[in-house]
PyMOL Python script that loads the backbone (N, CA, C, O; Angstrom):
from pymol import cmd

cmd.read_pdbstr("""\
ATOM      1  N   MET A   1     135.368  54.826   6.157  1.00  0.00           N
ATOM      2  CA  MET A   1     134.804  53.807   5.294  1.00  0.00           C
ATOM      3  C   MET A   1     133.483  53.334   5.894  1.00  0.00           C
ATOM      4  O   MET A   1     133.412  53.001   7.077  1.00  0.00           O
ATOM      5  N   LYS A   2     132.454  53.308   5.080  1.00  0.00           N
ATOM      6  CA  LYS A   2     131.147  52.820   5.518  1.00  0.00           C
ATOM      7  C   LYS A   2     131.059  51.315   5.329  1.00  0.00           C
ATOM      8  O   LYS A   2     131.636  50.754   4.398  1.00  0.00           O
ATOM      9  N   SER A   3     130.327  50.676   6.227  1.00  0.00           N
ATOM     10  CA  SER A   3     130.046  49.252   6.049  1.00  0.00           C
ATOM     11  C   SER A   3     128.731  48.929   6.739  1.00  0.00           C
ATOM     12  O   SER A   3     128.301  49.638   7.649  1.00  0.00           O
ATOM     13  N   LEU A   4     128.105  47.861   6.299  1.00  0.00           N
ATOM     14  CA  LEU A   4     126.843  47.421   6.870  1.00  0.00           C
ATOM     15  C   LEU A   4     126.782  45.909   6.747  1.00  0.00           C
ATOM     16  O   LEU A   4     127.093  45.354   5.694  1.00  0.00           O
ATOM     17  N   THR A   5     126.385  45.247   7.816  1.00  0.00           N
ATOM     18  CA  THR A   5     126.262  43.792   7.795  1.00  0.00           C
ATOM     19  C   THR A   5     124.809  43.426   8.030  1.00  0.00           C
ATOM     20  O   THR A   5     124.176  43.928   8.959  1.00  0.00           O
ATOM     21  N   ARG A   6     124.290  42.563   7.198  1.00  0.00           N
ATOM     22  CA  ARG A   6     122.932  42.050   7.356  1.00  0.00           C
ATOM     23  C   ARG A   6     122.968  40.537   7.177  1.00  0.00           C
ATOM     24  O   ARG A   6     123.730  40.015   6.363  1.00  0.00           O
ATOM     25  N   HIS A   7     122.154  39.857   7.929  1.00  0.00           N
ATOM     26  CA  HIS A   7     122.012  38.410   7.809  1.00  0.00           C
ATOM     27  C   HIS A   7     120.598  38.127   7.317  1.00  0.00           C
ATOM     28  O   HIS A   7     119.620  38.490   7.971  1.00  0.00           O
ATOM     29  N   LEU A   8     120.498  37.482   6.173  1.00  0.00           N
ATOM     30  CA  LEU A   8     119.209  37.123   5.603  1.00  0.00           C
ATOM     31  C   LEU A   8     119.012  35.619   5.751  1.00  0.00           C
ATOM     32  O   LEU A   8     119.955  34.846   5.586  1.00  0.00           O
ATOM     33  N   THR A   9     117.804  35.213   6.058  1.00  0.00           N
ATOM     34  CA  THR A   9     117.499  33.793   6.207  1.00  0.00           C
ATOM     35  C   THR A   9     116.407  33.415   5.205  1.00  0.00           C
ATOM     36  O   THR A   9     115.386  34.095   5.098  1.00  0.00           O
ATOM     37  N   PHE A  10     116.632  32.341   4.486  1.00  0.00           N
ATOM     38  CA  PHE A  10     115.667  31.850   3.516  1.00  0.00           C
ATOM     39  C   PHE A  10     115.411  30.380   3.784  1.00  0.00           C
ATOM     40  O   PHE A  10     116.346  29.613   4.017  1.00  0.00           O
ATOM     41  N   ASN A  11     114.158  29.988   3.753  1.00  0.00           N
ATOM     42  CA  ASN A  11     113.800  28.574   3.861  1.00  0.00           C
ATOM     43  C   ASN A  11     113.461  28.074   2.458  1.00  0.00           C
ATOM     44  O   ASN A  11     112.609  28.635   1.769  1.00  0.00           O
ATOM     45  N   VAL A  12     114.139  27.021   2.057  1.00  0.00           N
ATOM     46  CA  VAL A  12     113.905  26.451   0.729  1.00  0.00           C
ATOM     47  C   VAL A  12     113.374  25.028   0.885  1.00  0.00           C
ATOM     48  O   VAL A  12     113.696  24.347   1.858  1.00  0.00           O
ATOM     49  N   PRO A  13     112.562  24.579  -0.069  1.00  0.00           N
ATOM     50  CA  PRO A  13     111.919  23.275   0.071  1.00  0.00           C
ATOM     51  C   PRO A  13     112.868  22.083  -0.094  1.00  0.00           C
ATOM     52  O   PRO A  13     112.561  20.983   0.364  1.00  0.00           O
ATOM     53  N   ALA A  14     113.998  22.291  -0.736  1.00  0.00           N
ATOM     54  CA  ALA A  14     114.924  21.184  -0.975  1.00  0.00           C
ATOM     55  C   ALA A  14     116.277  21.495  -0.333  1.00  0.00           C
ATOM     56  O   ALA A  14     116.543  22.627   0.073  1.00  0.00           O
ATOM     57  N   ARG A  15     117.105  20.488  -0.251  1.00  0.00           N
ATOM     58  CA  ARG A  15     118.435  20.682   0.328  1.00  0.00           C
ATOM     59  C   ARG A  15     119.249  21.689  -0.480  1.00  0.00           C
ATOM     60  O   ARG A  15     120.051  22.440   0.074  1.00  0.00           O
ATOM     61  N   MET A  16     119.037  21.696  -1.784  1.00  0.00           N
ATOM     62  CA  MET A  16     119.741  22.611  -2.673  1.00  0.00           C
ATOM     63  C   MET A  16     118.720  23.317  -3.554  1.00  0.00           C
ATOM     64  O   MET A  16     117.816  22.690  -4.107  1.00  0.00           O
ATOM     65  N   ASP A  17     118.879  24.633  -3.676  1.00  0.00           N
ATOM     66  CA  ASP A  17     117.920  25.404  -4.464  1.00  0.00           C
ATOM     67  C   ASP A  17     118.578  26.713  -4.878  1.00  0.00           C
ATOM     68  O   ASP A  17     119.637  27.069  -4.362  1.00  0.00           O
ATOM     69  N   PHE A  18     117.962  27.418  -5.794  1.00  0.00           N
ATOM     70  CA  PHE A  18     118.423  28.739  -6.204  1.00  0.00           C
ATOM     71  C   PHE A  18     117.456  29.774  -5.638  1.00  0.00           C
ATOM     72  O   PHE A  18     116.238  29.617  -5.722  1.00  0.00           O
ATOM     73  N   VAL A  19     118.020  30.833  -5.063  1.00  0.00           N
ATOM     74  CA  VAL A  19     117.201  31.908  -4.515  1.00  0.00           C
ATOM     75  C   VAL A  19     117.736  33.216  -5.078  1.00  0.00           C
ATOM     76  O   VAL A  19     118.915  33.531  -4.921  1.00  0.00           O
ATOM     77  N   ASN A  20     116.869  33.974  -5.731  1.00  0.00           N
ATOM     78  CA  ASN A  20     117.262  35.263  -6.277  1.00  0.00           C
ATOM     79  C   ASN A  20     117.194  36.294  -5.152  1.00  0.00           C
ATOM     80  O   ASN A  20     116.106  36.631  -4.685  1.00  0.00           O
ATOM     81  N   VAL A  21     118.349  36.795  -4.716  1.00  0.00           N
ATOM     82  CA  VAL A  21     118.420  37.738  -3.595  1.00  0.00           C
ATOM     83  C   VAL A  21     118.668  39.164  -4.074  1.00  0.00           C
ATOM     84  O   VAL A  21     118.985  40.041  -3.270  1.00  0.00           O
ATOM     85  N   THR A  22     118.528  39.402  -5.370  1.00  0.00           N
ATOM     86  CA  THR A  22     118.854  40.702  -5.951  1.00  0.00           C
ATOM     87  C   THR A  22     118.091  41.840  -5.286  1.00  0.00           C
ATOM     88  O   THR A  22     118.702  42.831  -4.888  1.00  0.00           O
ATOM     89  N   ARG A  23     116.787  41.725  -5.156  1.00  0.00           N
ATOM     90  CA  ARG A  23     115.986  42.817  -4.578  1.00  0.00           C
ATOM     91  C   ARG A  23     116.358  43.087  -3.125  1.00  0.00           C
ATOM     92  O   ARG A  23     116.427  44.242  -2.705  1.00  0.00           O
ATOM     93  N   GLU A  24     116.597  42.033  -2.361  1.00  0.00           N
ATOM     94  CA  GLU A  24     116.978  42.213  -0.964  1.00  0.00           C
ATOM     95  C   GLU A  24     118.327  42.915  -0.859  1.00  0.00           C
ATOM     96  O   GLU A  24     118.495  43.814  -0.035  1.00  0.00           O
ATOM     97  N   VAL A  25     119.288  42.512  -1.689  1.00  0.00           N
ATOM     98  CA  VAL A  25     120.623  43.120  -1.667  1.00  0.00           C
ATOM     99  C   VAL A  25     120.541  44.577  -2.130  1.00  0.00           C
ATOM    100  O   VAL A  25     121.177  45.448  -1.536  1.00  0.00           O
ATOM    101  N   GLU A  26     119.774  44.846  -3.171  1.00  0.00           N
ATOM    102  CA  GLU A  26     119.602  46.232  -3.632  1.00  0.00           C
ATOM    103  C   GLU A  26     119.041  47.117  -2.523  1.00  0.00           C
ATOM    104  O   GLU A  26     119.504  48.240  -2.325  1.00  0.00           O
ATOM    105  N   SER A  27     118.055  46.614  -1.809  1.00  0.00           N
ATOM    106  CA  SER A  27     117.437  47.371  -0.729  1.00  0.00           C
ATOM    107  C   SER A  27     118.437  47.666   0.389  1.00  0.00           C
ATOM    108  O   SER A  27     118.475  48.778   0.915  1.00  0.00           O
ATOM    109  N   ILE A  28     119.234  46.682   0.743  1.00  0.00           N
ATOM    110  CA  ILE A  28     120.233  46.855   1.803  1.00  0.00           C
ATOM    111  C   ILE A  28     121.308  47.851   1.377  1.00  0.00           C
ATOM    112  O   ILE A  28     121.729  48.689   2.175  1.00  0.00           O
ATOM    113  N   VAL A  29     121.753  47.764   0.124  1.00  0.00           N
ATOM    114  CA  VAL A  29     122.759  48.706  -0.381  1.00  0.00           C
ATOM    115  C   VAL A  29     122.195  50.118  -0.356  1.00  0.00           C
ATOM    116  O   VAL A  29     122.883  51.054   0.051  1.00  0.00           O
ATOM    117  N   HIS A  30     120.953  50.280  -0.786  1.00  0.00           N
ATOM    118  CA  HIS A  30     120.317  51.604  -0.768  1.00  0.00           C
ATOM    119  C   HIS A  30     120.250  52.145   0.669  1.00  0.00           C
ATOM    120  O   HIS A  30     120.561  53.311   0.914  1.00  0.00           O
ATOM    121  N   GLU A  31     119.850  51.306   1.594  1.00  0.00           N
ATOM    122  CA  GLU A  31     119.755  51.694   3.007  1.00  0.00           C
ATOM    123  C   GLU A  31     121.107  52.095   3.587  1.00  0.00           C
ATOM    124  O   GLU A  31     121.180  52.981   4.439  1.00  0.00           O
ATOM    125  N   SER A  32     122.175  51.447   3.130  1.00  0.00           N
ATOM    126  CA  SER A  32     123.506  51.714   3.679  1.00  0.00           C
ATOM    127  C   SER A  32     124.026  53.094   3.322  1.00  0.00           C
ATOM    128  O   SER A  32     124.843  53.661   4.047  1.00  0.00           O
ATOM    129  N   GLY A  33     123.553  53.640   2.198  1.00  0.00           N
ATOM    130  CA  GLY A  33     124.033  54.940   1.754  1.00  0.00           C
ATOM    131  C   GLY A  33     125.340  54.886   0.994  1.00  0.00           C
ATOM    132  O   GLY A  33     125.842  55.923   0.561  1.00  0.00           O
ATOM    133  N   VAL A  34     125.901  53.705   0.822  1.00  0.00           N
ATOM    134  CA  VAL A  34     127.147  53.535   0.076  1.00  0.00           C
ATOM    135  C   VAL A  34     126.836  53.707  -1.403  1.00  0.00           C
ATOM    136  O   VAL A  34     125.899  53.102  -1.923  1.00  0.00           O
ATOM    137  N   ARG A  35     127.623  54.531  -2.075  1.00  0.00           N
ATOM    138  CA  ARG A  35     127.366  54.795  -3.492  1.00  0.00           C
ATOM    139  C   ARG A  35     128.322  54.057  -4.415  1.00  0.00           C
ATOM    140  O   ARG A  35     128.041  53.905  -5.604  1.00  0.00           O
ATOM    141  N   GLU A  36     129.441  53.601  -3.888  1.00  0.00           N
ATOM    142  CA  GLU A  36     130.426  52.914  -4.722  1.00  0.00           C
ATOM    143  C   GLU A  36     131.150  51.903  -3.851  1.00  0.00           C
ATOM    144  O   GLU A  36     131.509  52.203  -2.713  1.00  0.00           O
ATOM    145  N   GLY A  37     131.367  50.705  -4.380  1.00  0.00           N
ATOM    146  CA  GLY A  37     132.081  49.702  -3.608  1.00  0.00           C
ATOM    147  C   GLY A  37     131.704  48.296  -4.028  1.00  0.00           C
ATOM    148  O   GLY A  37     131.275  48.063  -5.158  1.00  0.00           O
ATOM    149  N   LEU A  38     131.868  47.371  -3.115  1.00  0.00           N
ATOM    150  CA  LEU A  38     131.615  45.956  -3.371  1.00  0.00           C
ATOM    151  C   LEU A  38     130.579  45.423  -2.400  1.00  0.00           C
ATOM    152  O   LEU A  38     130.448  45.909  -1.276  1.00  0.00           O
ATOM    153  N   VAL A  39     129.851  44.421  -2.848  1.00  0.00           N
ATOM    154  CA  VAL A  39     128.914  43.703  -1.984  1.00  0.00           C
ATOM    155  C   VAL A  39     129.395  42.263  -1.907  1.00  0.00           C
ATOM    156  O   VAL A  39     129.647  41.628  -2.930  1.00  0.00           O
ATOM    157  N   LEU A  40     129.519  41.756  -0.697  1.00  0.00           N
ATOM    158  CA  LEU A  40     129.936  40.369  -0.487  1.00  0.00           C
ATOM    159  C   LEU A  40     128.740  39.578   0.013  1.00  0.00           C
ATOM    160  O   LEU A  40     128.144  39.915   1.036  1.00  0.00           O
ATOM    161  N   VAL A  41     128.394  38.522  -0.716  1.00  0.00           N
ATOM    162  CA  VAL A  41     127.282  37.665  -0.338  1.00  0.00           C
ATOM    163  C   VAL A  41     127.837  36.259  -0.151  1.00  0.00           C
ATOM    164  O   VAL A  41     128.435  35.690  -1.065  1.00  0.00           O
ATOM    165  N   ASN A  42     127.633  35.706   1.036  1.00  0.00           N
ATOM    166  CA  ASN A  42     128.102  34.356   1.351  1.00  0.00           C
ATOM    167  C   ASN A  42     126.919  33.479   1.747  1.00  0.00           C
ATOM    168  O   ASN A  42     125.884  33.956   2.212  1.00  0.00           O
ATOM    169  N   ARG A  43     127.112  32.196   1.546  1.00  0.00           N
ATOM    170  CA  ARG A  43     126.130  31.224   1.989  1.00  0.00           C
ATOM    171  C   ARG A  43     126.688  30.508   3.203  1.00  0.00           C
ATOM    172  O   ARG A  43     127.813  30.009   3.179  1.00  0.00           O
ATOM    173  N   ARG A  44     125.907  30.460   4.250  1.00  0.00           N
ATOM    174  CA  ARG A  44     126.333  29.763   5.465  1.00  0.00           C
ATOM    175  C   ARG A  44     125.716  28.379   5.468  1.00  0.00           C
ATOM    176  O   ARG A  44     124.509  28.229   5.276  1.00  0.00           O
ATOM    177  N   GLN A  45     126.523  27.391   5.681  1.00  0.00           N
ATOM    178  CA  GLN A  45     126.006  26.027   5.725  1.00  0.00           C
ATOM    179  C   GLN A  45     125.487  25.740   7.124  1.00  0.00           C
ATOM    180  O   GLN A  45     126.093  26.147   8.115  1.00  0.00           O
ATOM    181  N   PRO A  46     124.350  25.029   7.201  1.00  0.00           N
ATOM    182  CA  PRO A  46     123.776  24.714   8.521  1.00  0.00           C
ATOM    183  C   PRO A  46     124.631  23.733   9.295  1.00  0.00           C
ATOM    184  O   PRO A  46     124.287  23.368  10.419  1.00  0.00           O
TER     185      PRO A  46
END
""", "prot")
cmd.dss("prot")
cmd.show_as("cartoon", "prot")
cmd.util.cbc("prot")
cmd.orient("prot")
């Protein structure tokens, strides 16, 4: 089973905001070489 872990950091101007991470996630999935499966995206609280 293939797996890949990446940690992305985003700075937002407000305490709460929306960030579109689609392109970053697509790039990471492409890099991983995984063709079928699930992507788990979590938000870490400071």
